[in-house]
matplotlib code that plots the C-alpha trace (Angstrom):
import matplotlib.pyplot as plt

x = [0.0, 1.3, -1.1, -1.5, -4.3, -3.5, -7.1, -9.9, -13.5, -16.1, -19.8, -21.9, -25.0, -26.1, -29.4, -28.7, -25.1, -24.7, -23.6, -21.0, -19.8, -19.0, -17.4, -15.2, -14.0, -13.1, -11.3, -9.3, -8.3, -7.3, -5.1, -3.6, -2.7, -1.8, 0.0, -0.3, -3.5, -6.1, -9.5, -12.4, -16.1, -19.2, -22.7, -24.9, -28.1, -26.7, -25.6, -29.0, -30.5, -30.4, -33.8, -33.1, -31.3, -33.9, -36.8, -35.4, -34.6, -38.1, -39.6, -37.4, -38.2, -41.9, -42.1, -40.3, -42.2, -45.6, -46.3, -44.2, -46.8, -46.0, -42.3, -42.9, -45.1, -42.4, -39.7, -41.7, -42.5, -38.8, -38.4, -41.8, -41.9, -38.6, -40.0, -40.8, -37.3, -35.6, -37.7, -37.1, -33.4, -33.2, -35.0, -32.9, -29.7, -30.3, -31.1, -28.1, -25.7, -26.3, -25.6, -22.6, -20.9, -19.4, -18.0, -16.6, -14.9, -13.5, -12.0, -10.4, -10.4, -8.3, -10.9, -14.5, -16.2, -19.9, -21.5, -25.0, -27.3, -28.5, -24.9, -24.2, -27.1, -25.6, -22.2, -24.0, -25.7, -22.5, -20.7, -23.5, -22.9, -19.3, -17.9, -15.6, -14.5, -11.0, -11.9, -12.6, -16.0, -16.9, -19.8, -19.6, -23.1, -23.6, -27.0, -27.0, -29.7, -28.6, -31.9, -32.4, -31.7, -28.3, -26.9, -26.0, -24.4, -22.0, -20.2, -17.0, -17.4, -19.9, -18.7, -21.5, -21.6, -22.0, -22.5, -26.2, -25.9, -24.1, -27.0, -29.4, -27.2, -27.4, -31.1, -31.4, -29.2, -27.9, -25.3, -23.7, -20.3, -19.8, -17.5, -17.9, -16.3, -15.5, -17.6, -16.6, -15.9, -13.1, -10.3, -11.6, -14.3, -12.4, -12.6, -11.6, -11.6, -15.1, -14.1, -11.8, -14.3, -17.0, -14.6, -13.9, -17.7, -18.5, -20.5, -20.2, -17.6, -20.0, -23.4, -25.2, -25.3, -27.1, -26.7, -29.8, -28.8, -31.1, -29.1, -28.4, -32.2, -33.1, -36.3, -38.2, -39.2, -36.6, -38.9, -40.5, -37.0, -36.2, -39.3, -38.5, -34.9, -36.1, -38.4, -35.6, -34.2, -30.4, -30.1, -28.4, -27.8, -29.8, -27.7, -29.8, -28.1, -30.7, -28.6, -30.2, -33.6, -33.7, -37.4, -36.6, -33.8, -36.0, -38.8, -36.2, -34.7, -38.2, -38.4, -36.0, -34.8, -31.2, -30.8, -31.6, -28.8, -30.1, -27.4, -27.5, -24.9, -22.0, -18.5, -17.0, -19.3, -16.5, -15.9, -19.6, -20.0, -17.0, -18.6, -21.8, -22.8, -25.3, -26.1, -29.8, -30.7, -33.4, -32.0, -29.1, -26.9, -23.7, -24.6, -24.9, -21.7, -19.8, -21.0, -19.9, -16.5, -16.3, -17.1, -20.4, -23.7, -26.3, -30.0, -32.4, -35.6, -38.8, -36.8, -38.0, -39.9, -38.5, -34.7, -34.6, -36.7, -34.8, -31.4, -32.6, -33.8, -30.5, -28.4, -30.3, -29.9, -26.2, -26.2, -24.7, -27.7, -30.7, -34.0, -36.9, -40.1, -41.8, -41.0, -41.8, -39.2, -36.6, -37.3, -37.0, -33.8, -32.1, -33.2, -31.8, -28.5, -28.1, -28.9, -27.0, -24.0, -22.6, -25.3, -24.2, -20.6, -21.2, -22.9, -19.9, -17.5, -19.3, -19.3, -15.6, -14.8, -16.8, -15.1, -11.6, -12.1, -10.1, -8.5, -10.8, -7.9, -6.5, -10.0, -10.1, -6.6, -7.6, -10.3, -7.6, -7.0, -10.5, -11.3, -13.8, -17.2, -20.1, -23.5, -26.0, -27.2, -29.0, -26.8, -26.7, -28.6, -25.3, -24.0, -27.2, -27.2, -24.4, -26.1, -29.2, -27.1, -25.4, -26.6, -25.4, -23.2, -22.2, -20.9, -20.4, -16.8, -13.8, -10.2, -6.6, -3.3, -0.3, 3.1, 5.8, 9.5, 12.6, 11.2, 13.6, 10.9, 10.0, 6.5, 5.9, 7.2, 5.1, 2.0, 2.9, 3.5, 0.2, -1.8, -0.4, -1.4, -4.9, -5.1, -3.9, -5.4, -8.4, -10.9, -10.2, -10.9, -14.6, -14.4, -13.0, -15.1, -18.6, -20.7, -23.5, -26.9, -29.7, -33.3, -36.3, -38.2, -36.0, -32.8, -29.7, -27.7, -24.1, -23.4, -20.2, -18.0, -14.6, -13.9, -11.7, -9.7, -6.8, -7.4, -10.8, -9.4, -5.9, -4.4, -0.8, 0.2, 3.6, 3.3, 5.6, 5.4, 4.2, 1.2, 0.2, 0.7, -1.8, -4.2, -4.2, -5.0, -7.9, -9.3, -9.2, -11.0, -13.4, -14.7, -17.3, -16.2, -17.9, -20.6, -21.0, -18.2, -16.8, -16.7, -13.1, -10.2, -6.5, -4.2, -0.4, 1.4, 5.0, 7.6, 10.1, 13.4, 11.8, 12.3, 9.0, 5.5, 2.0, -0.8, -4.4, -7.4, -11.1, -14.0, -17.8, -18.6, -21.1, -18.1, -16.8, -15.5, -12.0, -10.5, -11.8, -10.4, -6.9, -7.0, -8.1, -5.4, -2.7, -3.9, -4.1, -0.8, 1.7, 4.5, 3.9, 0.3, -0.2, -2.4, -6.1, -6.5, -9.6, -10.7, -11.4, -15.0, -15.8, -19.5, -21.7, -24.7, -27.8, -29.7, -27.0, -26.8, -30.5, -30.2, -27.3, -29.3, -32.4, -30.4, -28.6, -31.9, -33.2, -30.0, -29.9, -33.5, -32.4, -29.6, -31.9, -30.7, -27.2, -26.5, -26.5, -23.4, -20.7, -19.6, -22.9, -25.2, -25.9, -23.4, -21.3, -19.5, -16.1, -13.6, -10.4, -8.0, -5.4, -2.8, -0.7, 1.3, 2.0, 4.5, 2.8, 5.3, 4.6, 0.9, 1.1, 3.5, 1.4, -1.8, -0.1, 1.2, -2.2, -4.0, -6.3, -6.7, -5.0, -8.4, -9.5, -6.2, -6.6, -10.2, -9.2, -6.6, -9.4, -11.7, -8.9, -8.2, -11.9, -12.0, -9.1, -10.7, -13.9, -11.7, -10.3, -13.9, -15.0, -14.7, -16.3, -19.0, -18.6, -19.7, -20.1, -20.2, -19.9, -21.4, -19.2, -20.1, -17.4, -17.4, -16.3, -15.4, -17.6, -15.6, -15.7, -14.9, -18.6, -19.8, -17.2, -15.9, -12.1, -10.1, -10.0, -13.5, -15.6, -18.6, -19.3, -18.8, -18.8, -21.3, -21.2, -22.0, -22.4, -20.0, -20.5, -17.0, -16.4, -15.1, -15.7, -12.8, -11.2, -7.7, -6.4, -6.2, -9.8, -10.8, -8.9, -10.7, -14.2, -13.6, -12.4, -15.5, -17.9, -16.3, -16.6, -20.2, -21.2, -19.6, -21.1, -24.5, -24.3, -24.8, -22.8, -24.9, -28.1, -26.8, -26.2, -29.7, -31.2, -29.3, -30.5, -34.0, -34.0, -33.0, -36.4, -38.2, -39.3, -36.4, -38.0, -38.8, -35.4, -33.8, -36.1, -35.1, -31.4, -31.5, -33.4, -31.0, -27.6, -27.3, -26.5, -29.5, -28.0, -24.2, -21.5, -18.6, -17.3, -14.2, -12.8, -9.7, -8.8, -6.4, -3.7, -0.4, 2.9, 5.1, 6.6, 4.8, 6.2, 4.8, 7.2, 10.0, 9.0, 8.1, 4.6, 5.9, 2.7, -1.1, -3.6, -7.3, -9.9, -13.5, -16.7, -19.0, -22.7, -25.3, -24.9, -21.9, -18.6, -15.9, -14.7, -11.5, -9.9, -6.8, -5.0, -2.0, 0.5, 4.1, 5.8, 3.1, -0.5, -1.7, -4.6, -6.6, -9.0, -11.8, -13.8, -16.5, -15.1, -18.6, -19.2, -15.7, -12.2, -9.6, -8.6, -5.0, -6.0, -7.6, -4.6, -2.3, -4.5, -4.7, -0.9, -0.6, -3.2, -1.3, 1.8, 0.1, -1.3, 2.2, 3.5, 0.9, 3.3, 2.4, -1.1, -2.0]
y = [0.0, 3.4, 5.2, 4.3, 6.1, 7.5, 7.7, 5.4, 6.2, 3.5, 4.5, 1.8, 1.5, -0.7, -2.2, -5.8, -6.7, -7.4, -3.9, -3.7, -7.2, -6.1, -3.0, -5.1, -7.0, -3.8, -2.5, -5.7, -5.6, -1.9, -2.5, -5.5, -3.8, -0.3, -0.8, 2.3, 3.5, 5.1, 3.4, 5.4, 4.5, 6.7, 5.3, 6.8, 6.3, 7.8, 10.9, 11.3, 11.9, 10.5, 9.0, 7.4, 4.2, 3.0, 4.0, 2.5, -0.8, -0.9, -0.2, -2.9, -5.6, -4.7, -4.9, -8.3, -9.9, -8.3, -6.5, -8.2, -7.3, -3.6, -4.2, -6.2, -3.3, -0.7, -2.9, -3.7, 0.0, 0.9, -1.4, -0.7, 3.1, 4.9, 8.2, 6.7, 5.3, 8.5, 10.7, 8.4, 8.4, 12.1, 12.6, 10.2, 11.4, 15.0, 14.0, 11.7, 13.9, 17.0, 15.1, 13.3, 16.4, 17.5, 14.1, 13.3, 16.7, 16.1, 12.8, 14.2, 10.7, 9.6, 6.8, 6.4, 3.0, 2.6, -0.6, 0.9, 2.1, 5.3, 6.3, 5.7, 7.9, 10.7, 10.4, 10.6, 13.8, 15.3, 14.4, 15.9, 19.2, 19.3, 17.9, 14.9, 15.4, 14.1, 11.3, 7.9, 6.7, 3.0, 0.9, -2.8, -4.2, -7.2, -8.1, -10.3, -8.1, -4.5, -2.8, 0.9, 2.2, 0.5, 1.9, 5.5, 7.1, 9.3, 6.4, 5.5, 1.7, -0.7, -4.1, -6.7, -10.3, -12.1, -11.6, -11.8, -9.2, -7.0, -7.3, -6.3, -3.3, -2.0, -2.5, -0.5, 2.3, 2.3, 4.9, 3.0, 1.3, -2.1, -5.0, -8.5, -9.1, -12.2, -12.5, -9.5, -11.4, -11.1, -13.6, -15.9, -17.0, -19.5, -23.1, -25.3, -29.0, -29.9, -32.6, -30.3, -27.5, -29.8, -30.8, -27.2, -26.4, -29.4, -31.2, -34.9, -35.5, -37.7, -37.2, -34.5, -31.1, -28.0, -24.5, -22.2, -18.6, -15.7, -12.6, -11.0, -10.4, -14.1, -13.3, -14.9, -18.6, -19.9, -22.4, -23.7, -24.3, -26.2, -28.4, -29.1, -30.1, -32.4, -34.2, -34.9, -38.4, -38.4, -34.9, -35.5, -32.0, -28.8, -25.9, -22.7, -19.3, -17.1, -14.0, -11.4, -13.1, -14.6, -15.6, -17.7, -19.4, -20.2, -21.7, -24.0, -25.0, -26.0, -28.5, -30.7, -32.4, -33.5, -33.0, -29.3, -27.0, -23.5, -20.9, -17.2, -14.7, -16.7, -15.2, -17.9, -17.9, -18.9, -22.1, -22.9, -22.5, -24.6, -27.3, -27.4, -29.5, -26.8, -23.2, -22.3, -18.6, -16.3, -12.9, -13.5, -10.8, -11.0, -14.4, -16.1, -14.4, -15.6, -19.2, -18.9, -17.7, -20.9, -23.0, -24.2, -25.0, -22.3, -22.8, -19.9, -20.9, -18.9, -15.7, -12.5, -9.9, -7.4, -7.7, -11.2, -12.7, -10.9, -12.0, -15.6, -15.7, -14.3, -16.6, -19.6, -18.2, -17.9, -21.5, -20.5, -21.4, -23.7, -21.9, -23.5, -21.6, -23.8, -26.4, -29.4, -28.3, -27.9, -31.3, -32.9, -31.1, -32.1, -35.7, -35.8, -34.4, -37.0, -39.7, -38.3, -36.4, -35.7, -33.1, -31.3, -31.6, -29.9, -26.9, -26.7, -26.7, -23.9, -21.9, -22.5, -21.5, -18.3, -17.4, -18.1, -16.3, -13.3, -11.8, -9.4, -7.4, -6.8, -5.7, -3.2, -2.0, -1.3, 1.2, 3.7, 4.4, 3.8, 6.5, 9.2, 8.5, 10.9, 9.7, 11.0, 14.4, 17.4, 20.3, 23.2, 26.2, 28.1, 25.2, 24.4, 28.1, 27.4, 24.3, 26.4, 29.3, 27.1, 27.6, 26.0, 28.9, 29.9, 26.9, 27.6, 26.3, 27.8, 26.9, 27.5, 27.8, 26.5, 27.4, 25.0, 25.6, 23.6, 20.3, 17.5, 15.2, 14.1, 14.6, 10.9, 11.0, 14.0, 12.1, 9.0, 11.1, 13.0, 9.9, 8.2, 11.2, 11.0, 7.2, 7.6, 10.9, 11.9, 9.4, 11.0, 14.6, 15.6, 17.9, 15.2, 12.1, 13.4, 13.1, 15.5, 14.0, 16.2, 15.2, 16.5, 18.9, 18.3, 19.8, 18.2, 15.8, 14.8, 11.1, 9.7, 8.2, 7.0, 4.9, 7.6, 6.7, 9.1, 8.6, 10.2, 13.3, 13.9, 14.6, 15.5, 17.6, 18.6, 22.0, 22.7, 26.4, 29.2, 29.7, 26.1, 26.4, 29.4, 27.5, 24.5, 26.8, 28.5, 25.2, 23.6, 26.4, 27.1, 23.5, 22.7, 20.1, 16.8, 15.9, 12.2, 11.7, 13.8, 17.2, 18.1, 17.8, 18.4, 19.2, 19.1, 21.2, 20.4, 20.5, 17.7, 18.9, 22.1, 22.8, 24.6, 23.0, 24.3, 22.5, 23.5, 22.6, 23.2, 22.2, 22.7, 25.8, 23.8, 21.9, 25.0, 28.5, 29.5, 29.1, 25.5, 24.8, 25.9, 24.2, 20.9, 21.1, 21.7, 18.6, 16.5, 17.5, 19.0, 16.9, 18.2, 19.5, 22.1, 21.3, 22.1, 25.8, 27.1, 30.6, 31.8, 31.6, 35.2, 34.9, 37.0, 35.6, 34.7, 37.8, 40.1, 38.2, 38.6, 42.3, 42.4, 40.4, 42.6, 45.8, 44.1, 43.1, 46.6, 48.0, 45.3, 46.1, 49.6, 48.5, 47.9, 47.1, 47.8, 51.2, 51.4, 50.5, 47.9, 44.9, 43.0, 41.6, 38.2, 35.6, 33.5, 30.2, 31.7, 32.9, 34.7, 34.6, 37.1, 36.9, 39.2, 39.1, 41.9, 41.9, 41.0, 43.1, 46.1, 45.6, 45.6, 48.5, 50.7, 49.9, 50.9, 54.2, 55.1, 54.0, 51.5, 47.8, 45.6, 44.6, 48.2, 48.9, 46.0, 46.9, 50.4, 49.1, 47.0, 50.1, 52.1, 49.2, 49.1, 52.8, 52.5, 49.5, 51.7, 54.4, 51.9, 51.1, 54.6, 56.4, 56.3, 58.7, 61.1, 59.6, 56.2, 53.3, 49.5, 47.3, 44.4, 41.5, 41.0, 37.6, 37.6, 34.5, 33.5, 30.5, 30.1, 27.3, 27.2, 26.5, 23.7, 25.6, 25.7, 27.4, 24.3, 22.9, 22.0, 24.0, 27.7, 29.6, 33.2, 36.0, 38.4, 42.1, 44.7, 47.6, 50.3, 51.1, 54.6, 54.0, 57.5, 60.0, 61.1, 61.2, 58.0, 59.4, 60.2, 56.8, 55.1, 57.2, 56.5, 52.8, 52.6, 54.5, 52.4, 49.2, 50.2, 51.4, 48.0, 46.1, 48.5, 48.0, 44.4, 43.2, 40.0, 38.8, 39.6, 37.8, 34.7, 34.9, 35.3, 32.3, 30.1, 31.3, 30.6, 27.0, 26.6, 27.1, 24.2, 23.3, 24.6, 27.9, 28.1, 27.6, 30.3, 32.8, 32.1, 32.5, 35.7, 37.4, 36.0, 37.9, 41.2, 43.1, 43.2, 43.4, 43.9, 41.8, 39.5, 40.5, 38.2, 38.8, 35.6, 34.7, 32.3, 31.0, 32.7, 29.7, 27.7, 24.6, 21.9, 19.3, 16.4, 18.6, 21.5, 24.8, 26.2, 29.6, 31.2, 30.6, 32.3, 31.9, 31.4, 32.7, 31.8, 34.4, 34.9, 35.0, 38.2, 39.3, 39.7, 40.0, 37.9, 38.8, 36.7, 37.6, 35.5, 36.1, 33.3, 33.4, 36.6, 37.5, 38.4, 36.5, 37.8, 35.7, 37.5, 35.9, 37.7, 36.8, 38.2, 38.7, 41.2, 42.6, 43.0, 40.3, 39.6, 40.5, 44.1, 44.4, 42.6, 45.2, 48.1, 46.7, 46.4, 50.0, 51.2, 49.6, 51.3, 54.7, 53.9, 53.1, 56.4, 58.4, 58.3, 58.5, 59.4, 63.1]
z = [0.0, -0.9, 1.5, 5.2, 6.9, 10.3, 11.4, 10.4, 11.5, 11.8, 11.6, 13.2, 15.5, 18.3, 17.0, 17.7, 17.4, 13.7, 12.6, 15.4, 14.6, 11.1, 12.3, 14.6, 11.6, 9.8, 12.8, 13.2, 9.5, 9.7, 12.8, 11.1, 7.9, 9.3, 12.7, 14.8, 12.9, 15.2, 14.8, 16.2, 16.4, 16.1, 16.9, 14.3, 16.2, 19.4, 17.4, 15.9, 19.4, 22.9, 22.5, 19.2, 20.0, 22.5, 20.2, 17.0, 18.8, 20.2, 16.7, 15.1, 17.7, 17.6, 13.9, 13.7, 16.6, 16.6, 13.3, 10.6, 8.0, 8.7, 8.2, 5.0, 3.7, 4.4, 2.9, -0.3, -0.7, -0.8, -3.8, -5.5, -5.4, -6.2, -5.0, -1.6, -1.3, -2.4, -0.1, 2.8, 2.2, 1.8, 5.1, 7.0, 5.3, 6.2, 9.8, 10.2, 8.1, 10.2, 13.4, 12.0, 10.7, 14.1, 15.2, 11.8, 11.7, 15.2, 14.3, 11.1, 9.5, 6.5, 5.8, 6.8, 6.8, 7.6, 8.6, 9.3, 6.6, 8.4, 8.9, 5.2, 4.4, 6.5, 4.8, 1.4, 2.5, 3.6, 0.4, -1.7, 0.0, -1.0, 2.3, 2.7, -0.9, -0.1, 2.4, 1.0, 2.1, 2.0, 3.3, 4.3, 3.9, 6.3, 4.7, 1.7, 0.1, -0.2, 0.0, -1.1, 2.4, 2.3, -1.0, -1.9, -5.0, -3.1, -1.4, -3.1, -2.7, -1.2, -0.2, -0.8, 0.0, -3.3, -7.1, -6.7, -4.0, -6.4, -8.9, -6.2, -5.2, -8.8, -8.8, -5.5, -6.7, -10.4, -9.7, -6.8, -7.0, -5.4, -5.1, -3.7, -0.3, 1.6, 4.8, 7.1, 10.3, 12.8, 12.4, 15.2, 12.8, 10.6, 9.6, 12.6, 13.6, 14.6, 17.1, 19.0, 19.0, 20.5, 23.2, 24.0, 24.0, 26.3, 23.6, 22.7, 20.0, 18.0, 16.6, 14.5, 16.2, 15.1, 16.5, 16.4, 16.7, 15.8, 16.8, 20.1, 20.7, 20.1, 18.3, 15.5, 15.2, 17.5, 19.4, 16.2, 14.9, 18.1, 17.7, 14.0, 14.8, 17.7, 15.2, 12.8, 13.3, 13.6, 15.2, 18.5, 19.9, 19.4, 20.8, 21.1, 21.6, 23.2, 23.5, 25.8, 25.6, 29.1, 28.8, 25.7, 27.5, 30.5, 28.3, 26.5, 29.9, 31.0, 28.2, 30.2, 26.9, 27.2, 23.5, 23.8, 25.2, 25.8, 26.2, 27.1, 25.9, 24.3, 24.3, 22.1, 19.1, 16.8, 18.8, 19.0, 15.2, 14.5, 16.7, 14.6, 11.7, 10.7, 11.8, 11.7, 11.7, 10.4, 9.3, 7.0, 8.6, 10.6, 12.1, 8.7, 7.5, 10.5, 9.9, 6.3, 7.5, 9.6, 6.5, 8.1, 6.4, 6.9, 7.1, 6.8, 8.7, 8.6, 7.9, 9.7, 7.8, 5.3, 4.9, 6.5, 3.8, 1.1, 2.5, 2.8, -0.8, -2.1, 0.0, -1.4, -5.0, -4.4, -3.2, 0.1, 2.3, 2.4, 2.8, 4.8, 4.9, 7.6, 10.2, 8.0, 5.4, 8.2, 9.6, 6.2, 5.4, 8.7, 8.3, 4.7, 5.9, 8.6, 6.1, 3.1, 4.5, 1.0, 0.4, 3.6, 2.7, -0.7, 1.0, 3.5, 0.6, -1.2, 2.0, 2.5, -1.1, -0.8, 2.5, 1.2, -2.2, -0.8, 2.2, 4.0, 5.5, 2.0, 0.8, 3.7, 2.9, -0.7, 0.6, 1.4, -2.3, -3.7, -6.3, -5.3, -6.7, -7.3, -8.2, -10.7, -9.7, -11.2, -12.1, -9.7, -11.1, -11.6, -13.7, -15.6, -16.6, -19.1, -20.5, -21.3, -22.6, -25.2, -28.8, -32.1, -32.8, -29.3, -27.3, -23.6, -23.0, -21.3, -21.7, -20.9, -22.8, -20.9, -22.3, -21.1, -21.3, -20.6, -22.0, -22.8, -24.1, -27.6, -28.8, -28.3, -24.8, -24.0, -25.2, -23.2, -20.1, -20.4, -21.2, -18.1, -15.9, -17.3, -16.7, -13.1, -12.0, -14.1, -12.5, -9.1, -10.1, -10.0, -12.9, -15.2, -14.2, -14.9, -18.1, -19.0, -19.6, -21.0, -20.1, -22.0, -19.8, -16.8, -15.4, -16.9, -14.8, -14.1, -14.3, -12.8, -15.5, -14.3, -17.5, -18.9, -22.0, -22.7, -26.4, -26.1, -24.4, -25.6, -29.0, -29.9, -33.0, -34.4, -36.3, -39.2, -38.8, -36.6, -38.8, -38.4, -34.6, -34.6, -36.8, -34.4, -31.5, -33.3, -34.5, -31.1, -29.2, -32.1, -32.1, -29.4, -26.8, -27.2, -24.6, -25.3, -22.8, -19.9, -21.7, -21.6, -24.1, -24.2, -27.2, -27.0, -29.6, -29.8, -32.6, -32.4, -30.8, -29.4, -25.7, -25.6, -25.8, -25.7, -24.0, -24.7, -22.5, -22.9, -20.8, -20.9, -18.8, -16.8, -15.2, -13.5, -13.8, -14.8, -11.3, -11.2, -14.6, -13.7, -10.3, -11.9, -14.6, -11.9, -10.1, -13.2, -14.8, -12.3, -11.0, -7.4, -7.1, -4.4, -1.3, -1.7, -1.1, 0.7, 1.2, 4.7, 5.7, 5.9, 5.1, 7.4, 9.3, 7.3, 8.4, 7.2, 3.9, 3.5, 3.8, 1.4, -1.2, -0.8, -1.4, -4.3, -5.9, -5.7, -7.2, -9.8, -10.9, -11.7, -14.1, -17.1, -20.6, -21.8, -23.4, -27.2, -29.1, -28.5, -30.6, -30.6, -33.3, -34.7, -33.6, -36.0, -35.3, -36.1, -33.4, -33.3, -30.3, -29.1, -26.4, -24.3, -21.1, -18.7, -16.0, -12.7, -10.8, -12.9, -12.6, -8.8, -8.7, -11.0, -9.0, -5.8, -7.4, -8.6, -5.4, -7.0, -7.0, -9.6, -10.9, -11.4, -13.2, -15.6, -16.2, -17.0, -19.5, -21.1, -21.3, -22.9, -25.3, -26.3, -26.9, -29.3, -31.0, -31.5, -32.9, -35.4, -36.4, -37.0, -33.7, -30.3, -29.4, -26.5, -23.2, -24.9, -22.5, -23.0, -20.4, -19.3, -17.1, -14.4, -12.6, -9.0, -7.1, -4.1, -3.0, 0.8, 3.2, 4.4, 0.9, 0.5, -2.5, -2.2, -4.9, -7.0, -6.3, -9.3, -10.4, -11.0, -7.8, -9.3, -9.2, -12.2, -11.9, -14.6, -15.0, -17.7, -18.9, -20.3, -23.8, -25.3, -25.8, -22.5, -20.9, -19.7, -16.1, -16.1, -17.6, -14.7, -12.2, -13.7, -14.0, -10.4, -9.2, -11.3, -10.2, -6.5, -7.0, -8.5, -5.6, -3.0, -4.6, -3.6, -7.2, -6.7, -3.8, -5.7, -8.8, -6.8, -5.3, -8.8, -10.2, -7.3, -7.7, -11.4, -10.5, -8.8, -12.0, -14.2, -16.5, -19.8, -18.1, -16.6, -20.0, -21.6, -18.9, -19.3, -23.1, -22.6, -20.2, -21.2, -24.5, -26.2, -24.9, -21.4, -21.9, -24.6, -23.3, -20.5, -18.6, -15.9, -13.7, -11.9, -9.1, -10.1, -8.7, -8.1, -7.1, -10.0, -11.2, -13.5, -15.9, -16.7, -15.5, -17.8, -16.2, -16.7, -17.8, -18.9, -18.5, -20.8, -20.1, -22.9, -22.2, -23.9, -25.5, -25.1, -27.8, -29.8, -27.7, -29.7, -27.0, -24.1, -22.1, -19.4, -17.3, -14.7, -12.5, -13.0, -11.9, -13.0, -15.5, -15.9, -19.0, -21.1, -23.5, -25.7, -27.8, -30.5, -32.9, -36.2, -37.4, -34.6, -33.6, -35.1, -34.8, -31.2, -31.9, -32.5, -29.1, -27.4, -28.8, -27.8, -24.2, -24.1, -25.3, -22.8, -19.9, -21.1, -20.9, -17.5, -16.3, -17.5, -15.6, -12.6, -9.0, -7.8, -7.4]

ax = plt.figure().add_subplot(projection="3d")
ax.plot(x, y, z, "-o")
ax.set_aspect("equal")
plt.show()
């Protein structure tokens, strides 16, 4: 194992002893494989409330003993009506998840394993809210039948008990990931010599002995099983484990039958099972699994309601147990086994083969490196926005250009290195392992798809000239990203023998914003990815946020349509791209000298560049303005949105840039004032509220509203200034010297401008629709010249 967890957290519950027995097996395996590992326990029922364990145990016992029809009704409803199962799981998951959040955070686990379904539901709820993204989560299901309450799409792996159990797991939750496990029992449950075990248990060495054990509560048809076994000729001993059911033990003692041995709580269950010829039980949980681990024949007799019946049927289908629905069948089976021991031997051999098909400790050890899994889920409104905004001529995709220097690899070696990174890392990155599914009349969904083939996502090209290099870049970003697979693609451009290489990346905008794209690329490609970065949680209390949103909505309502002018019209499928890089040190120094923020300075350079571009096209009118949408990141720790988290975590606000004739100094002052006014007007908070509210609309109406507002009528361009990274990063030993963002356009909008701080530079990527605006190179040169003029303004004042 390349990864050894320091802390393993077990989520179990005391409702009977089956879930705890499975958890003990996991704990034993963890301590065996990872010496020094700290294994902690959390009782999910106890965390859900002080009254919950007693109440749930009473409900369970009452249903099984007194109202089995009610339990059967509930269990069948989980399978029959998907809406009922989903709503029940959501309710329990929210309840359990909220209560588990604090203890899970306190333990800071490196691996979480649940052996109780309500605990698994809570973990699923937490994962869906962006928590526990980096912690492997597994469930070990001690029932042979994984019913819908057992199985969840956000769990990285479910260990089930057989191939037929795996089939049922997929029926219960198609998006779940599972694997077959050997019986999860502590090491004491293993095949042992029957004669020696009987001597240790105080039983006669000869004769046919059965052990009847029906869980720690000893309920179900125990006494009918005893009567049926007593009627079978050839059965010499009937050992009954009554557990904590003292009344049951007393009634069996009163029989005064020397063949019947009633026991209370048994400490040496492994030894008792090893002494048996057959183990009779009625639930198919931990008891049956422990018997299989000992290589003993299992009989499911009059299984209890709900999951007990389902477990029994699946065990019989897997040929790992005999199923007897009534006492006559049990008597006949035991009589046949005493007369024809070969049939019993065959069942024992199948049990032994199943138990020895693997090593449970190794299966637990593998959980430390299980890939993260995310189930099918509807897109967040902020992400669905860009699915609805897509048109045949305006695909919503964003990208990045990485310029790599100092490479000693050939083109073939580059391709092999990148393909290997994709094979080993892409499946574990949420932005790269999800596929977009559109549903008629409903919100689109993400479906987890970890079967990532590098050939589907990576191409390599060797240009013969600078012109061909530029053509490859334009063709790559002009072509819509494919959505029949995870919607992202890479293109390596490298001339053989050249120490420089260019790596292009594009992703569907629904996957995330520019910050997420760059964060994911760093994790996918870099030799030493940085630790996950999280913004401080500076979000104010909800009542203050409510006031902010209200003020912002009022202010937003006053904005109205965009002013006349700008590079807008009817979109075309063509695109041009322009690039420039400014010195990051000069940007920061100039901003300090002028007493403005770096963002305001860069936005003023864009405004001056747009003014000059308008002059080229015939002249800008006095007091002319162009409205640009400026995205602002809203990534916070509370929202689970670290700097490289997937999804769109930005709020866009409108700024009317002055692009008419005026001195550069005045333009800088006006841009700074307008930017500050937009932020003071709480437009970002209001924009987030509006996006979330739109998500509550029916999907067709949501799509209609998005296509109405995300177009030329309301703005002329998109300008995004993103944080980046100052420390050096390497890919296959080559330095990422420059990063240039590529933004998407909106319908009827001709210009998109992205800027990112990276290393020693601020890289600009400019996209234009040539049917609406001049070539992007022209605007890039104008922005470069505008920044030069801003630098020459000198100190403020």
